[in-house]
N, C-alpha and C positions, 0 to 999 in steps of 0.2 A: 328772629331775621324774615323768613316766608311773613310772619303776619306785618312787619314794618312795611315788608314790599306793598301787601294788602292796602295799608293806609295811604299807601303814595299813591299807590293806582286811584284809589276813591279820592283823592284829594285833587288827583291830575282832573280825572273824569269831571269830578265839580266845576274847577275852573274852565275845561272845557266847554262844558254846557251850559254855565250862569249868562255865558249873554244870551242863547238862545233863550231863557227862562227870563229873564229879565222883563222880555216884551210882552210873557203869557205867565204871570206870576201867579196866579191863582191863589189861594190861599186852604188854610189850614183852620178848624172850629175845635176846638175842646173847651166842653161845658164841665164842670165838675163841682156840684154843691151850687152855692151863690158866686164861683167863680165860674168867669169865663177867660178862656184864650182863643184871641186870633190873629193867625201871621200868616207871612207868604210860604210859601212852598219849600224856596230858596233857604231862607230863614230856618225853616223847621229842618230839610234836611243837614243845615251847618249845625242847629243844636242837638241833634241825634248824634252825629259824629262825636262831636266837643265830649255829649255826656257819654257816651260809650269808652273815650279814650279817659275820661276822671273814670272810669269803673274800674278799667284795665291799670290806669296809675295807684287805686287804692290797693286794687291785689297783692299786685308785685311788693308795695308798701308792709301791706300783712305778710307775703310769705317770708321777706326779707329780715323782717322782727321776728318770725318765728323762728325761722333759723338760727341766727343770730343767736338767741335764747337757748334751743338745743345746744348748738354746737358750744358756748359757753359751759352747758352745763358737762358735756362728756368729754369737754377737753381735756382733764386728765386722764382719761383714759386711754385715748387716741394718743398721749404723748405714753404711755404704758407698754402701750402697743406696738406703738413705733422704734423705743426703746427693746423692746424683744425680740422684735425682726433683728434690729443689729448685732446685741447679744446672740442670736440666732447665727444669722453670718459669721461671725467673729468664734462662734464655737467649731462649725463647719471646717472655716481656714484651719484654725487649730489642731481639728483631726485631721486633715491633711497634711501637716505638717509635724504633727504626731506627737507635739507638745500637749500630754496627757491633762496634766494637772488646770490647763488653762481652757484646755477646751469640757473639762468639767464642770469648771466654774463658771464659764459662759453660756452653758449649755444649760445647768439647773436656775439660772437667772432668764433666761430665757423661754422657761417653762413653763413660770407663772402666768405672764402673760399672751402667752406666743398661738399661734395660730393653729400648728399641732403638735400640743405638749409631747403628748407619748412619744415622737420622735425626737424631743429631747433628752426624754428622761432614759431612750434606751442609748442617745449616746453619750448621755453623762455614764449609764452605766458600763457599757465600753469605757469608755476614757478612767474609771474606777477600777476595771477588772485590770488594764494595762499596769497600775500602779498597788495593783494588791492589795485593793482598801474593801474587803468582802463586803464589811459591814454596810458602807454607803453602796456598791452594789446593788446589795440584797434588797435595797431601802427603797433606790430608781424602780427598780424591778418589780414591787409590790404596787408603785405608783402605778406603774405603766399598766399595770395588770388591770386599774380600775375600768380600763376602755374597756368592753365585751369584744371589741373587734382587736383589740392586739393581744390575747386570750395566749394565743395557738405560737406569736412572735415571741411572746414573753416565756413561754414554759421552752420555748426552743432556744431561746440566746441564754435561759439559765441552765440547760440542760449541758447547752456547750462550754459553759465559761466552768461548771462545776467537774466534767471532763477533761478542762484543760485543768486544773487545781489537781486533779486525780484523786475526785472525790466519786467511785466511779458507782458508788451505790446510790448516793442520792442525783447522782445524772442519772441513772436507770430507772427510777421513780419517777422523775421527770419525762422522762422519754416512755414509758408507760404511759401518761397522761394525754400522747400525742398519738398512740394506738397505732404503730407505722401501718399502713397496707399499699394496695399498689396504686389506690388515690392520693396515697400522702404527697404533697411538695417537695420535692428534689432534695433541699438542703434536710429536712427531716430525713429522709430516707440513707444519705449520706451520714449525717451524725448520728445514726442508727447501727449502721456500717461498721464506723469508727466504734463505738461503744461495745460492739457485739467483739468486737475482735480484742477491746483490751481487756475487755472482763473473760474473756476464751469462753463467751457462752456457743459452740459451736454449733448446738440444737434452733436456738433461735437463727444464727447465722444462716442455719440449712435453710432455715424457711425463708429464709429475706433471701437468697442468691435468684431465683427465678425473676423477683419482681426488681432486682438489680441489672438481670439480665436483659429482661423487658423493657424496664426504663432505660438501658446503655449508659451507666453511670460510671463503670469501665471501660476500658478498653480489651478488646478478647482474649489478648493475653494475660493481663491483668487478672479478668476475670477467671481466667483458665487457671491461675496459678492459685488465685484464692478459692477455687473451689476443691481445688487438689489436697489445698493444706487444709482444708475443712473435712474433706471425707478423710483424709488418717487420723486426723484431731479424736474425729469422732471415731473411728475403728480400734485407735490406741486405748481410749478411755473407758469403750465396751470390753478390750481384753484384758483390763483388769478389773474390770468389774462381775462380770458373770459369763458361761457359756452363751445362755437367754439373750444375753442384752447384744452380746456380738453377732449372731444369729439375728436378732430384730435391727442392728444396724445394719448389715450386709444386706439384706434386701431393702432396707429402705433406700439405698442407691441403685441406680440407674442401671438399666442393663448395659449401658456403654461404661457407666462408670464402674461396674463390677470386670471390664475386660482391662481395663488401667493397671499398669503395672503396678506403681506404688500402692495404688488398694488392694490388689490381689495377694503383693508382699505383704503388707499390712497384715490383712484376714488370715493368711497362710500362717504367720507367724503365733498370730493367735489359735489358730487350732493345735499349732502345736502345742501350746501352753496347758491344754486343756485335755494330752495326751490324745489327738487325735494327726498322729504325726503321717501316717498313711495318706489319709484326705489330703493335708498340705502338701504331699511331695506331689502328688499325682494332679492337683492345681497347678502346684509348681512346672512339673514336665511338660504338662499341657502348654503352658503359658511356653517354654521354650521351644516348643516345638513348630508354635506359631510366630516366634522371631524372640531375637536377641534384648534383655532388659536390665540396666544399672540397677534396676532397683529389685528385681529375682534374683542379680547376681547376691547382694549385699546379704538379703536374708538366707542364702540357700545354707550356708558355713554352719547357721546359728539353728539351720532344722534334719540336714543330712549330714549323715554318719560316713562313718570308712565302711559299715557295710553296705551302702546304696549307690552297687557298681553301675544302677540304668542313669541315675543322675552325672556321675564322673562321661558315662558314656555319651550321652547326650551334648557335655560341653567338648567332648572332644571334635564333637561333628563342626563345632566354632574354630576351632583353634588357627585354623589358617585365615578365616574371616576375619576374627576378633584380635588379631595376634597386635593391634597395633591401641584395643580398647583397657585402659588399667582397671577397670571395674571387674573386667574379665579375668586379667592374669590375676588381680588379687585372689578372687572368688577360686579358681584353680590352686592358688598355692594353698590356703586355707582347708581347701577338700584332700589338698594333697599330701597336706600336714596332716590331717587326722587319719589317713590312711597310710601313715610313715611311707609315704616316697618320698622321702627330703629332697634328691635330687632332683626331680620335677618342682616339688616345690621352691628351691632355690631359685631355679631358672625363672619359675612364674615369680618370684618375691622381685628376684632381677628386672624383672621386663617392668613389671610396675612402678618399680625404683626411677629408670630410664623415662619413661614416660609421663610419670607423676612423681617426680620426686618430693612427695612430703615425709612429715618427720614420723609419721604411722607405719609408712613403708618401710623405711630406712631402717628402724627399730626393729621392727620383724624380721628385717632381713641381717640385722646384726646378730638377732636372738638366736636363729637358726644357723649362721656361721660358726657360731659359737656352740652351739650343742653341736655341732659336729669336728668342733675341733680347726677351726678355721681362725686362731685369734688374731691374726694378722688383720686379715679382711672384715673382722667381724670390729677390731679397734675402729677403722675407716668406717666402718657403715654408720658407728656412735659418732662418729664427728659427723659426719654428711647427716645427722641425724641431728643433732644439737647445734648444727648452721641452717637446718632447713627453716 
């Protein structure tokens, strides 16, 4: 457009100046060998403009011809790319509609000449996974893995699909290739979190927890629950292994974690199994003096016996304060039964049943009433246990 305007300005200038040049024509003389050309300046200028316009026309014709030849040669390729783009769009719409069969078909067609074939193959693998077509899914993932930039994405996707199928060992092998660290992406860490829990690999999960906390992958309440569950599982596993393993696991915990009731209760139970009952009772007594805890109440009857008067004395200090705590009442009932204080045990079981009427409490009360010869009350308790 600018070039045409320049030509127009030149022509207009020529028209405006031509009357002035007619009276003072001057001349141009060109000699080349035996040929001589003599003409006026006006004609020479017009000739130059015409010659330049002719060159521009020839240039345009040459460029147009070359473009026509190139477009004719690559026209089928353009058609295929256009078709691939259309198939990719149809596949994306099918994925959104969860029409997995159509999505797989369209994405595979769009992958051959698509702009981003790896994306098509990953989408096709997802559609195949939803249809439980394992062989096709693996084939698409293998093709996508040929792109060096997509290796981690393919490994993550394959591990997730294997986890969904319950193939935990194979999923773990894929996850190990990703080597989850603090620098890993959130999807990799989330996958590791799910897989470690599914495998009950509490040691790996324990090592991962600081990263989970730092990256804030879980809500504080969820993280606290998972941390407690992991620590307790580690202590229980160590408790069934050896005394050395139990001590190693206990000292692996932080100081705050060792003060938590659930961890302390599990550790004390482990100590009692390795004939360190006095040490376990000492820890439980210290924890009771610091404050009541339902986890401590649950393990006390398993460790203490009828001769441990100090424990029962310490529990009696909470009689008024924890009168409405069913865990406390169950603990008192079991310890009283061990000491053959059946009246106190019966009262505690009745309080527990009123506070939390579950099957186990009603059965324990019924058995105690039957032992005391209160058959009618025992039958009522059995009926309540059956309906609980």
